[in-house]
N, C-alpha and C positions, 0 to 999 in steps of 0.2 A: 736577689739571690739568683745565680745562674742555674741553667737546667741541670748541669752535672751535679752541683751541690744539692739541688732539690731532690734529685734521684737518690743520692746518698742519704739525705735526711729521711726520705720516705722509707728506704730499706731499713734504717735503724728503727724508726717508729714501728714498722710492722714486725720487727723481730722481738719487740718487747710489749707490743700492744695488739689487741684484737679489735680492729676497726673495719666495719664493712665498707664496700666500695661506694655506697650511696651517702656516706658521711663526708662532709667537706672538712679537710684538715688545713687549717691556716698555716702558712709557712713559718710563722713565729712559734708554733708549738714546740715545747721543750720537755723532754723526759730525762730525768736525772735519777739513775738507780745507783744508790750508794752501796747496797748489799744485794747481791743477786741470788735467787733460788732457782733460776732457769725457767720460771713460769712467766706467763704474760702478766704484767702488773696493772695494765690499763685495759679495761674492756668497755667498749662503746656500742650502743644500739644503732638502729637505722635512722636515716634522715636527720642527722645532727649537724650542727656547725660547731667545730671544735678548735679552740685556741687555748693558751695558758701554759703554765709550768706545773709539771707533775713530779714531785720529789718523793722518792721512796728511800727512807733512811734505814730500814731493817728488812730482813727477808720476808716478814709477814705483812708489810704494807701493801695496800692495793687501792685502786679507785675503779668503781663501776659506774657507768653512765647509761641511762635508759634510752628509749627512743624519743626522737623529736626534741632533743635538748639543744639549747643554745648556750655555749660556754664561752664567755669572753676571755680577755687576757687576764686571767686570775691565777692564783697559786693554790695548789693542793699539796699539803705535806702530810705523808701518811706513814704511820708505824702500825696502827691497828686496822684501819680500813675506813674508806669513805664511800658510801652508797648514795647515788643520785638516781632517783626514779624517773619515770617518763614525763615529758612535757615540762621540764624545769628550765627556767631562764636564770643564768648567772651572769651579771654584768662584769665590767672591767674592774680590776683592782681588788676583787674579793679574795680573802685568804681563809682557807679551811685548814685547820691545824689540829690533828687528832691526838696530840700529846703535849706535855708541858715542856719538853726539851731538856729541862734540868730539874733536879729535886728542889723543893721549897726549903729544905733543911740545908744550912750552910755547913755546920760542923760535921766533918766526916763524910759529907756527901758532895755538895756543890763546890766546896773549896778545892777539890781536885780536878774539876771539869776542865778549866782553862789550862792547867798544867798538862793534863793528858792530851788535850786537843793540840797544844803546841808541839809536844813530843811527836804525836802521830802525823802532824802536818810536815814537820821537818824530816822525819824518817820515811813516811809513806806517801806524802802528798794528799792525805785524807784525814781531816781533823776528827772524824768520828770512828776511825778504824777500830779502836779499842774502847769505845764509849761504854760505860756501865749503864745499860738500859734498865737494869733491875730496879733502880731507884727513881725511875721516871714514870709518873702517872700517865696512863693512856686509856682511851676509850673511843670506839668507833663513832663516826658522824653519819647521820641519815638525813637526806633531804628528800621529802616525799613528793609525789607527783603534783604537778601544776604549781609548785612554789616558784617565787620570784625573789632572787637575792639581789638587792640594789648595790650600786657601785661603792667600792671601798668598805664593804661590811667585813666583819671578822667573825667567823664561826669557830667556836672552840670545842675541845674534846667532849665526847659523850652527848652532844646535842642532837635532838631530832627536830627538824623543821617540818611541821605538819602539812598535810595536803592543802594546796591552794593558799598557803600563808605567804605574806609579803614581808620581807625584811628591808626596812628603809635604808637608804644610802648612809654609810658611815656608822651603822649600828654595830655594837659589840654584843654577840649572842653567847651567853654563858649558861643558859637554861633552855629546856625544851620550849618550842613555840607551838601553841595550839593551832589546829587546822582552821583555815579561813579567818585568820586574824592578820592585822598589820602591827608589826612591832618596830619600835624606833628607840634610839638613844644608847647610852652607855651607863649601866647595862641595859640591854633592850627590854622594853616593856610594851604591853599591849596598848595601842592608841586608838584602835578601831576594829570593829567586827566587819567581815565581808559577807554580804548576802550572795549566795551562789545561785 
């Protein structure tokens, strides 16, 4: 990336995010705001290393990241909110998704999604411009201090990852993870306790 493009990227990032000067921003960082409310959508603490994709699909979505966090090339998709506390490590390929995207019900619900997406894409270039979010389940995600999320893990809506917990690579987390445990698998289950 040349210096001119990097400056433009930095200007955009700082217009939609609150990131202190002592946090390293990887040039691959991507922020995609589908619906704007004029507020900062990404808030980051001090002494972090920050990469990844941050996608805000509604006006209410946000991501907060605490101090001394290392966020690899992962994806955060928010409608409700994703809170990451201090000293968290998130590896590459992790996805945190705080909503279901579609209704589980077909009849009268999901059957119209693709039709509406197609119309919105053709007319507005935005497949979710008129999406009916009222039928989509959503709940915030919380990743507590000192947690480590391994490569290619999937963290789903409403989950809290407890303090010091480790989520093994490739795990699918659908329920809360107790502090100071290691979870693995699909769905993720406790495989070990950690002595602090």
